[in-house]
DRENVOTI-186013 format. One record per residue (C-alpha): residue in one letter; residue number from 1; x, y, z. Coordinates in Angstrom, 3 decimals, always signed. Last residue first. Layout:
% residues N
ATOM res   n        x        y        z
ATOM   A NUM        X        Y        Z
...
This chain:
% residues 428
ATOM res   n        x        y        z
ATOM   T 428   +8.041  +20.601   +6.932
ATOM   H 427   +8.569  +24.308   +6.401
ATOM   G 426   +6.513  +27.226   +5.143
ATOM   V 425   +3.721  +25.010   +3.842
ATOM   L 424   +1.232  +26.739   +1.585
ATOM   Q 423   +2.338  +25.151   -1.707
ATOM   Q 422   +2.589  +21.790   +0.101
ATOM   L 421   -1.172  +21.828   +0.668
ATOM   T 420   -1.680  +22.169   -3.079
ATOM   A 419   +0.627  +19.206   -3.730
ATOM   F 418   -1.302  +17.179   -1.133
ATOM   Y 417   -4.647  +18.017   -2.718
ATOM   N 416   -3.691  +17.523   -6.360
ATOM   P 415   -6.209  +14.740   -7.090
ATOM   F 414   -9.069  +16.596   -5.361
ATOM   T 413  -12.475  +14.879   -5.641
ATOM   K 412  -12.085  +11.110   -5.978
ATOM   A 411   -8.338  +11.526   -6.516
ATOM   V 410   -8.044  +11.943   -2.730
ATOM   C 409   -7.804   +8.111   -2.600
ATOM   D 408   -4.189   +8.614   -3.694
ATOM   P 407   -3.137   +8.966   -0.049
ATOM   D 406   -3.523   +5.196   +0.484
ATOM   N 405   -2.214   +5.201   +4.071
ATOM   I 404   -1.375   +8.605   +5.524
ATOM   T 403   +1.606   +8.776   +7.891
ATOM   I 402   +1.569  +11.587  +10.436
ATOM   V 401   +4.668  +12.669  +12.359
ATOM   A 400   +3.531  +14.546  +15.451
ATOM   D 399   +4.143  +18.102  +16.629
ATOM   G 398   +0.774  +19.468  +15.577
ATOM   M 397   -0.213  +20.872  +12.167
ATOM   A 396   +0.468  +17.365  +10.848
ATOM   A 395   -2.960  +16.405  +12.232
ATOM   L 394   -4.384  +18.448   +9.364
ATOM   S 393   -3.425  +15.661   +6.932
ATOM   F 392   -6.097  +13.740   +8.818
ATOM   C 391   -8.903  +15.618   +7.126
ATOM   M 390   -7.572  +15.185   +3.599
ATOM   A 389   -7.121  +11.430   +3.903
ATOM   M 388  -10.444  +10.870   +5.676
ATOM   R 387  -12.172  +13.058   +3.106
ATOM   H 386  -10.953  +10.935   +0.199
ATOM   D 385  -12.370   +7.728   +1.659
ATOM   G 384  -10.753   +4.429   +0.597
ATOM   Y 383  -10.800   +3.435   +4.258
ATOM   T 382   -8.243   +6.162   +5.103
ATOM   D 381   -6.054   +4.393   +7.654
ATOM   I 380   -3.822   +6.804   +9.548
ATOM   T 379   -0.357   +5.898  +10.798
ATOM   A 378   +0.282   +7.844  +13.969
ATOM   D 377   +2.787   +9.972  +15.862
ATOM   R 376   +1.012  +11.163  +18.986
ATOM   L 375   -0.627  +14.557  +19.470
ATOM   Q 374   +0.186  +16.463  +22.637
ATOM   A 373   -1.986  +17.366  +25.626
ATOM   P 372   -4.651  +15.188  +24.017
ATOM   P 371   -7.854  +16.648  +22.573
ATOM   T 370  -11.288  +15.736  +23.958
ATOM   I 369  -13.684  +14.820  +21.160
ATOM   V 368  -17.413  +14.033  +21.406
ATOM   I 367  -19.135  +12.530  +18.346
ATOM   Y 366  -22.835  +12.453  +17.566
ATOM   D 365  -25.513  +10.634  +15.579
ATOM   A 364  -25.776   +7.065  +16.866
ATOM   G 363  -23.355   +7.738  +19.670
ATOM   T 362  -19.626   +8.394  +19.789
ATOM   E 361  -17.090   +9.166  +22.504
ATOM   V 360  -13.483  +10.072  +21.768
ATOM   V 359  -10.443  +10.752  +23.945
ATOM   A 358   -7.740  +11.985  +21.585
ATOM   G 357   -4.293  +10.371  +21.519
ATOM   L 356   -3.582  +10.482  +17.787
ATOM   K 355   -4.609   +6.834  +17.389
ATOM   R 354   -7.871   +7.790  +19.103
ATOM   L 353   -8.628  +10.214  +16.288
ATOM   E 352   -8.192   +7.337  +13.804
ATOM   T 351  -10.777   +5.075  +15.402
ATOM   A 350  -13.290   +7.839  +16.114
ATOM   M 349  -13.116   +9.189  +12.573
ATOM   A 348  -13.531   +5.730  +11.020
ATOM   T 347  -16.454   +4.760  +13.253
ATOM   M 346  -18.384   +7.933  +12.505
ATOM   R 345  -17.243   +7.924   +8.884
ATOM   D 344  -18.866   +4.600   +8.083
ATOM   T 343  -17.358   +4.634   +4.591
ATOM   E 342  -18.053   +6.595   +1.406
ATOM   K 341  -21.074   +8.013   +3.288
ATOM   V 340  -23.711   +6.091   +5.214
ATOM   R 339  -22.474   +6.468   +8.817
ATOM   W 338  -21.676  +10.161   +8.496
ATOM   N 337  -25.436  +10.448   +7.850
ATOM   Y 336  -26.026  +10.335  +11.602
ATOM   I 335  -24.489  +13.795  +11.987
ATOM   N 334  -26.935  +15.395  +14.412
ATOM   R 333  -24.296  +16.594  +16.902
ATOM   I 332  -20.632  +17.601  +17.070
ATOM   R 331  -19.328  +17.887  +20.651
ATOM   S 330  -16.012  +19.538  +21.512
ATOM   T 329  -14.057  +19.140  +24.768
ATOM   G 328  -11.742  +21.960  +25.843
ATOM   D 327   -9.231  +24.358  +24.306
ATOM   A 326   -9.146  +23.533  +20.624
ATOM   F 325   -6.343  +21.882  +18.615
ATOM   L 324   -7.805  +18.391  +18.306
ATOM   A 323  -11.254  +19.976  +17.887
ATOM   L 322  -10.000  +21.374  +14.574
ATOM   M 321   -9.977  +17.796  +13.294
ATOM   A 320  -13.629  +17.334  +14.237
ATOM   V 319  -14.426  +20.613  +12.480
ATOM   T 318  -12.905  +19.119   +9.326
ATOM   M 317  -15.299  +16.182   +9.632
ATOM   A 316  -18.154  +18.671  +10.035
ATOM   A 315  -17.155  +19.996   +6.599
ATOM   D 314  -18.666  +16.866   +5.058
ATOM   P 313  -21.817  +16.931   +7.224
ATOM   I 312  -22.585  +20.640   +6.684
ATOM   H 311  -26.319  +21.114   +7.462
ATOM   N 310  -26.339  +18.412  +10.151
ATOM   L 309  -23.726  +20.374  +12.071
ATOM   D 308  -25.553  +20.706  +15.409
ATOM   L 307  -22.958  +22.363  +17.629
ATOM   D 306  -21.024  +22.102  +20.898
ATOM   I 305  -17.731  +23.921  +20.355
ATOM   A 304  -14.218  +23.976  +21.835
ATOM   R 303  -12.154  +27.150  +21.560
ATOM   L 302   -9.307  +27.884  +19.165
ATOM   E 301   -6.942  +30.771  +19.788
ATOM   G 300   -6.945  +32.340  +16.333
ATOM   R 299   -5.082  +31.894  +13.084
ATOM   S 298   -6.026  +33.651   +9.880
ATOM   V 297   -8.610  +32.923   +7.174
ATOM   E 296   -9.059  +34.740   +3.863
ATOM   I 295  -11.923  +34.378   +1.398
ATOM   W 294  -11.971  +35.252   -2.293
ATOM   T 293  -14.256  +36.417   -5.108
ATOM   D 292  -16.993  +38.443   -3.371
ATOM   N 291  -14.846  +39.024   -0.283
ATOM   R 290  -14.908  +37.497   +3.207
ATOM   N 289  -12.254  +37.987   +5.919
ATOM   V 288  -12.242  +35.320   +8.643
ATOM   R 287  -10.363  +35.267  +11.969
ATOM   A 286  -10.391  +31.948  +13.829
ATOM   G 285  -11.807  +31.719  +17.359
ATOM   M 284  -14.076  +28.657  +17.487
ATOM   Q 283  -17.113  +30.757  +16.608
ATOM   E 282  -15.194  +32.035  +13.600
ATOM   I 281  -14.431  +28.417  +12.743
ATOM   V 280  -18.128  +27.594  +12.773
ATOM   D 279  -19.226  +30.594  +10.697
ATOM   L 278  -16.584  +29.694   +8.112
ATOM   F 277  -17.967  +26.158   +7.845
ATOM   A 276  -21.152  +27.839   +6.597
ATOM   I 275  -19.460  +27.913   +3.168
ATOM   D 274  -20.233  +24.205   +3.236
ATOM   G 273  -23.723  +24.957   +1.951
ATOM   Q 272  -22.551  +25.940   -1.482
ATOM   V 271  -24.279  +28.846   -3.239
ATOM   S 270  -21.293  +31.106   -2.518
ATOM   N 269  -22.103  +34.720   -1.694
ATOM   A 268  -19.041  +35.327   +0.504
ATOM   G 267  -16.712  +34.146   -2.211
ATOM   L 266  -14.897  +31.139   -3.631
ATOM   G 265  -12.636  +31.431   -6.660
ATOM   N 264   -9.570  +32.383   -4.621
ATOM   V 263   -8.676  +30.907   -1.232
ATOM   R 262   -6.488  +33.207   +0.873
ATOM   V 261   -4.436  +31.761   +3.726
ATOM   T 260   -3.136  +34.041   +6.453
ATOM   G 259   -0.297  +32.843   +8.586
ATOM   G 258   -1.564  +30.600  +10.124
ATOM   K 257   -1.158  +27.317  +12.079
ATOM   I 256   -4.523  +26.200  +13.437
ATOM   A 255   -6.935  +28.612  +11.753
ATOM   A 254   -4.807  +28.548   +8.601
ATOM   A 253   -4.944  +24.760   +8.468
ATOM   A 252   -8.702  +24.891   +9.011
ATOM   F 251   -9.197  +27.299   +6.109
ATOM   F 250   -7.010  +25.035   +3.987
ATOM   Y 249   -9.026  +21.952   +4.892
ATOM   S 248  -12.376  +23.755   +4.495
ATOM   A 247  -11.549  +24.771   +0.919
ATOM   S 246  -12.180  +21.211   -0.259
ATOM   S 245  -15.743  +21.388   +1.069
ATOM   A 244  -16.185  +24.836   -0.509
ATOM   D 243  -15.219  +23.556   -3.968
ATOM   G 242  -14.309  +26.471   -6.233
ATOM   E 241  -17.299  +27.805   -8.089
ATOM   I 240  -18.305  +26.462  -11.480
ATOM   L 239  -18.620  +29.113  -14.177
ATOM   Y 238  -21.277  +28.513  -16.831
ATOM   D 237  -21.128  +29.930  -20.342
ATOM   G 236  -24.216  +29.386  -22.494
ATOM   P 235  -27.113  +29.171  -20.016
ATOM   S 234  -28.224  +25.982  -21.788
ATOM   V 233  -31.931  +25.205  -21.631
ATOM   Y 232  -33.502  +22.385  -19.619
ATOM   Q 231  -37.062  +21.781  -20.751
ATOM   Q 230  -40.194  +21.344  -18.631
ATOM   Q 229  -42.900  +18.805  -19.440
ATOM   G 228  -43.842  +18.333  -15.772
ATOM   S 227  -44.218  +20.865  -12.962
ATOM   V 226  -42.444  +20.033   -9.715
ATOM   N 225  -43.888  +20.754   -6.272
ATOM   F 224  -41.749  +19.884   -3.251
ATOM   V 223  -43.263  +19.248   +0.192
ATOM   K 222  -41.355  +19.273   +3.480
ATOM   Y 221  -38.337  +21.428   +2.571
ATOM   N 220  -40.084  +24.470   +4.133
ATOM   D 219  -42.802  +24.362   +1.458
ATOM   H 218  -41.025  +23.754   -1.808
ATOM   S 217  -40.846  +24.997   -5.394
ATOM   A 216  -39.359  +23.598   -8.592
ATOM   T 215  -37.973  +25.448  -11.592
ATOM   V 214  -36.179  +24.702  -14.857
ATOM   G 213  -34.231  +27.139  -17.050
ATOM   F 212  -30.658  +25.851  -16.705
ATOM   D 211  -29.755  +28.433  -14.036
ATOM   Q 210  -32.998  +27.432  -12.289
ATOM   M 209  -31.826  +23.831  -12.135
ATOM   I 208  -28.503  +25.119  -10.788
ATOM   K 207  -30.292  +26.985   -7.991
ATOM   L 206  -32.640  +24.122   -7.074
ATOM   T 205  -29.738  +21.684   -6.785
ATOM   I 204  -27.529  +24.022   -4.757
ATOM   D 203  -30.475  +24.723   -2.432
ATOM   L 202  -30.875  +20.970   -2.044
ATOM   Y 201  -27.231  +20.825   -0.943
ATOM   P 200  -27.992  +23.495   +1.657
ATOM   K 199  -30.678  +21.194   +3.119
ATOM   S 198  -28.186  +18.577   +4.281
ATOM   V 197  -30.790  +16.484   +6.127
ATOM   Q 196  -34.569  +16.531   +5.626
ATOM   E 195  -36.476  +15.795   +8.833
ATOM   G 194  -39.047  +13.023   +8.596
ATOM   I 193  -40.786  +11.883   +5.431
ATOM   V 192  -40.381  +14.343   +2.565
ATOM   H 191  -43.413  +14.546   +0.267
ATOM   I 190  -42.651  +14.999   -3.441
ATOM   V 189  -45.460  +16.275   -5.689
ATOM   S 188  -45.082  +15.646   -9.396
ATOM   A 187  -46.509  +17.202  -12.555
ATOM   N 186  -47.057  +15.056  -15.628
ATOM   E 185  -45.016  +14.025  -18.675
ATOM   A 184  -41.725  +13.755  -16.810
ATOM   L 183  -38.824  +16.087  -17.630
ATOM   P 182  -39.327  +18.188  -14.483
ATOM   L 181  -39.051  +14.849  -12.601
ATOM   S 180  -35.342  +14.275  -13.272
ATOM   M 179  -33.431  +16.964  -11.381
ATOM   L 178  -35.773  +17.047   -8.391
ATOM   L 177  -35.817  +13.263   -8.096
ATOM   A 176  -32.012  +13.006   -7.984
ATOM   T 175  -31.744  +15.910   -5.526
ATOM   L 174  -34.195  +14.064   -3.266
ATOM   Y 173  -31.935  +11.015   -3.221
ATOM   Q 172  -28.797  +13.148   -2.853
ATOM   S 171  -30.099  +14.864   +0.296
ATOM   S 170  -29.034  +11.887   +2.396
ATOM   I 169  -30.191   +9.803   +5.348
ATOM   N 168  -33.038  +11.571   +7.167
ATOM   G 167  -35.133  +12.698   +4.215
ATOM   K 166  -37.252   +9.660   +3.487
ATOM   I 165  -39.143   +9.889   +0.209
ATOM   D 164  -42.860   +9.944   -0.554
ATOM   V 163  -44.131  +10.265   -4.132
ATOM   Q 162  -47.183  +11.695   -5.896
ATOM   G 161  -47.218  +11.822   -9.680
ATOM   G 160  -44.860  +11.890  -12.659
ATOM   R 159  -45.035   +9.820  -15.855
ATOM   I 158  -42.527   +7.112  -14.953
ATOM   R 157  -42.513   +3.903  -17.028
ATOM   G 156  -39.601   +4.587  -19.374
ATOM   G 155  -37.011   +2.604  -17.476
ATOM   D 154  -36.414   -0.992  -16.451
ATOM   L 153  -33.635   -0.695  -13.885
ATOM   R 152  -31.343   -3.565  -12.908
ATOM   I 151  -29.406   -2.762   -9.760
ATOM   P 150  -25.823   -3.090   -8.571
ATOM   P 149  -25.973   -1.334   -6.226
ATOM   C 148  -27.388   -1.258   -2.682
ATOM   G 147  -30.716   -1.881   -0.915
ATOM   P 146  -30.413   -5.659   -1.001
ATOM   K 145  -26.792   -6.778   -1.585
ATOM   G 144  -26.424   -7.999   -5.151
ATOM   L 143  -28.606   -7.742   -8.262
ATOM   Y 142  -31.301   -5.533   -6.753
ATOM   T 141  -34.268   -5.245   -9.118
ATOM   V 140  -35.983   -2.000  -10.130
ATOM   S 139  -39.230   -1.479  -12.092
ATOM   A 138  -40.248   +2.176  -12.174
ATOM   G 137  -43.852   +3.226  -11.567
ATOM   L 136  -43.670   +6.408   -9.460
ATOM   Q 135  -43.780   +4.446   -6.201
ATOM   R 134  -40.957   +2.302   -7.591
ATOM   L 133  -38.859   +5.432   -8.124
ATOM   A 132  -39.373   +6.434   -4.485
ATOM   D 131  -38.391   +2.993   -3.167
ATOM   V 130  -35.304   +3.027   -5.414
ATOM   L 129  -34.273   +6.430   -4.046
ATOM   H 128  -34.628   +5.251   -0.445
ATOM   D 127  -32.887   +1.972   -1.331
ATOM   L 126  -29.642   +3.354   -2.711
ATOM   P 125  -27.523   +2.565   +0.313
ATOM   R 124  -23.715   +2.500   +0.052
ATOM   E 123  -22.059   -0.930   +0.403
ATOM   R 122  -21.847   -1.606   -3.354
ATOM   M 121  -20.447   +1.909   -3.689
ATOM   Y 120  -17.377   +0.834   -1.702
ATOM   E 119  -16.719   -2.242   -3.843
ATOM   D 118  -17.066   -0.212   -7.051
ATOM   G 117  -20.278   +0.883   -8.716
ATOM   D 116  -23.207   -0.523  -10.685
ATOM   I 115  -26.211   +0.404  -12.813
ATOM   V 114  -27.642   -2.261  -15.117
ATOM   F 113  -30.108   -0.804  -17.599
ATOM   S 112  -33.291   -1.869  -19.403
ATOM   G 111  -34.693   +0.615  -21.895
ATOM   S 110  -36.913   +3.635  -22.330
ATOM   C 109  -35.740   +6.655  -20.364
ATOM   L 108  -37.509   +8.149  -17.335
ATOM   A 107  -35.795   +5.741  -14.906
ATOM   L 106  -32.532   +6.772  -16.584
ATOM   M 105  -32.874  +10.195  -14.948
ATOM   S 104  -33.378   +8.747  -11.460
ATOM   T 103  -30.424   +6.406  -11.814
ATOM   L 102  -28.309   +9.222  -13.243
ATOM   P 101  -29.174  +11.467  -10.300
ATOM   R 100  -28.090   +8.851   -7.697
ATOM   I  99  -25.070   +7.336   -9.508
ATOM   A  98  -23.286  +10.603  -10.294
ATOM   T  97  -23.181  +12.565   -7.039
ATOM   G  96  -22.624   +9.250   -5.237
ATOM   A  95  -19.439   +8.631   -7.211
ATOM   N  94  -17.830   +5.459   -5.865
ATOM   G  93  -17.231   +3.904   -9.297
ATOM   L  92  -20.156   +4.803  -11.577
ATOM   F  91  -20.263   +1.805  -13.929
ATOM   F  90  -23.151   +1.841  -16.399
ATOM   Q  89  -24.523   -1.093  -18.365
ATOM   T  88  -27.186   -0.681  -21.077
ATOM   A  87  -25.688   +1.690  -23.612
ATOM   D  86  -26.668   +0.170  -26.976
ATOM   L  85  -29.494   +2.665  -27.661
ATOM   P  84  -29.459   +4.944  -24.603
ATOM   A  83  -31.952   +7.535  -25.873
ATOM   F  82  -31.317  +10.179  -23.204
ATOM   L  81  -34.065  +12.685  -22.509
ATOM   R  80  -34.239  +15.790  -24.659
ATOM   G  79  -32.366  +18.917  -25.739
ATOM   L  78  -29.326  +16.767  -26.521
ATOM   G  77  -26.849  +19.309  -25.154
ATOM   E  76  -23.481  +19.705  -26.825
ATOM   V  75  -21.184  +19.960  -23.784
ATOM   V  74  -18.049  +22.115  -23.975
ATOM   C  73  -15.501  +21.734  -21.172
ATOM   T  72  -13.064  +24.457  -20.180
ATOM   K  71   -9.862  +24.233  -18.143
ATOM   G  70   -8.353  +21.222  -19.908
ATOM   D  69   -5.486  +23.291  -21.347
ATOM   K  68   -6.265  +22.046  -24.854
ATOM   S  67   -9.977  +22.809  -24.405
ATOM   F  66  -12.249  +19.871  -23.666
ATOM   T  65  -14.984  +18.265  -25.764
ATOM   V  64  -18.269  +16.535  -24.889
ATOM   P  63  -20.786  +15.148  -27.415
ATOM   V  62  -23.519  +13.202  -25.563
ATOM   H  61  -23.845   +9.675  -26.969
ATOM   L  60  -25.172   +8.050  -23.778
ATOM   Q  59  -21.972   +6.035  -23.362
ATOM   H  58  -20.025   +9.314  -23.555
ATOM   L  57  -22.324  +10.778  -20.898
ATOM   T  56  -21.520   +7.758  -18.722
ATOM   D  55  -17.772   +8.216  -19.085
ATOM   L  54  -18.170  +11.928  -18.256
ATOM   M  53  -20.062  +11.087  -15.057
ATOM   R  52  -17.395   +8.589  -13.995
ATOM   A  51  -14.650  +11.107  -14.794
ATOM   T  50  -16.489  +13.664  -12.648
ATOM   D  49  -16.182  +11.379   -9.619
ATOM   D  48  -12.582  +10.345  -10.326
ATOM   S  47  -11.493  +13.979  -10.508
ATOM   A  46  -11.138  +16.962  -12.826
ATOM   L  45  -13.504  +19.601  -11.421
ATOM   L  44  -14.969  +21.903  -14.060
ATOM   N  43  -13.459  +25.382  -13.821
ATOM   H  42  -15.492  +26.714  -16.779
ATOM   L  41  -18.365  +24.823  -18.394
ATOM   T  40  -19.289  +25.841  -21.934
ATOM   T  39  -22.870  +24.808  -22.666
ATOM   K  38  -24.282  +24.194  -26.157
ATOM   G  37  -28.026  +24.248  -26.750
ATOM   K  36  -31.145  +22.542  -25.420
ATOM   A  35  -30.278  +20.931  -22.150
ATOM   L  34  -29.986  +17.234  -21.309
ATOM   A  33  -26.177  +17.043  -21.440
ATOM   A  32  -25.856  +20.459  -19.770
ATOM   L  31  -28.050  +19.198  -16.925
ATOM   L  30  -25.839  +16.164  -16.331
ATOM   L  29  -22.547  +18.037  -16.554
ATOM   A  28  -23.783  +20.874  -14.332
ATOM   R  27  -24.929  +18.498  -11.585
ATOM   N  26  -21.597  +16.676  -11.741
ATOM   S  25  -19.593  +19.893  -11.482
ATOM   L  24  -21.791  +21.642   -8.896
ATOM   S  23  -21.478  +18.912   -6.275
ATOM   K  22  -17.788  +18.367   -7.002
ATOM   S  21  -17.065  +22.089   -6.700
ATOM   G  20  -14.418  +23.323   -9.094
ATOM   P  19  -10.720  +23.093   -8.307
ATOM   L  18   -9.460  +25.741   -5.893
ATOM   N  17   -6.973  +28.532   -6.475
ATOM   I  16   -4.468  +29.069   -3.693
ATOM   D  15   -2.918  +32.006   -1.858
ATOM   G  14   -0.282  +31.980   +0.902
ATOM   V  13   +0.546  +30.924   +4.472
ATOM   I  12   +0.819  +27.799   +6.606
ATOM   Q  11   +3.708  +27.454   +9.049
ATOM   T  10   +5.343  +24.841  +11.269
ATOM   I   9   +4.114  +21.624   +9.678
ATOM   P   8   +5.180  +18.459  +11.503
ATOM   R   7   +6.419  +15.853   +9.004
ATOM   L   6   +3.842  +14.266   +6.711
ATOM   Q   5   +4.574  +10.734   +5.528
ATOM   L   4   +2.643   +9.471   +2.504
ATOM   Q   3   +1.953   +5.763   +2.100
ATOM   K   2   +1.242   +3.462   -0.854
ATOM   M   1   +0.000   +0.000   +0.000
């Protein structure tokens, strides 16, 4: 297994430009493929997740070209639903932002499809989306572990209608329905059962749908109304913001060990929910300067927190790392969906934090972290999870030597993460 050793980092300072948001990139690719007209996407994320979406669009005969420098992507929209022809088997790796919306979209298309992922995706639940699609008329069969990919989907049977979907596990299931149902023949009403998690990600979905000419409304995230027979229309040029989740690691590094770090391509008016991470680190004691096109973070004396971070579950992992450097015991609440991400992140975070010397308590939906007097040298297992690798790189801001197992798993969303971190390091 490949390993990366990080010596203690003594200083973090400088400017960086972020790759495009994963959430926005895969949403934009899918909507551009279905839209009427040609869309030029700027700052598209180049990663394993977007590669899986691009592979699928190629299978679905959507013309996609890249500029020589790879910084712009031109998608020739079909102006209609996919007509898969010979494309019947789709492999989506571990890309949740690809497999969920594509499954829902293919449910509207005539044909029989097998939709699969890698060994990690085959453990990630798809059942809440499948249950919703079955309510609307789709025929879905599990081909392996019940509730998870691979599945066989017989499409072309959905016309719209009433549907119930559980909201307590992931926003990606509801996002998938919202993106596909405007193309159905009839109007749809989506009822959310229980409390909807990760609401800011639904705001991202509704905003990008609107940017591509399609609308849906909601009543306090409980009931969503979607008109049928709508048409996605290209906005022409579309700039994808820098990834706010990826930015959290550099903001956290600055809060611990700055120096001032400026992240360009991400501003105060970002549509991404993880921008709320800045409010958390301000509460912890970091100094934050927000601009329309950049954000700066500087070091502060970090204080422990007790917060509900259901709205930013990915960035909540970064908050857990900041807790290692805070004065006191921190409690992060209402994060049950950590358990159904790329790995069981609740168990993974607790296990690896303890290696560093932290005292950790977990429950069904919370984690409590008491930092050690001094971090221990540790070898960190990443469980094939990109966010585990990026999060635990922050442990190198202490006095310990940190070894990251399988560092290349960051390719899922940020292939150049460690090189970008190195740009800001004064000395290692």
